[in-house]
C-alpha positions, 0 to 999 in steps of 0.5 A: 924589263931590261932585255939583254941580247945574246949571241943566240936568239931568245924567245919573246913572250907576250909581256915583252911584246907588249912592253917593247912595241908601240901601243897601237901596234902600228909601224909609222914613219914620220919625217924620216923617223921610224916610230917617231925615233927616240925611245919607242924606236930603240925599245922595239929595235932592242926587242928585235935584236934580242929575238934574232940574236947578236950573231944573226944581227951581225950577219945581216950588217953590211961590211961597212957597218961592221967596221963602224961598229968595231970602231964604236966598240973600240972607243968604249974601252 
């Protein structure tokens, strides 16, 4: 299932939770990487942003991160 975060929060059902969290539901830190980094971490992050909404996500970022995000988005154009 492809999640598409939107401006407003979206509910997460059990199917989404199952497919976007680690199989054993444990958060782990290995060599400085949350959830071993990569795909597992990215799936869970996408689910959390989907659930909180892009607006709340942006409000939670420090100004410096917002500037970097603006630059990254401008590069994609």
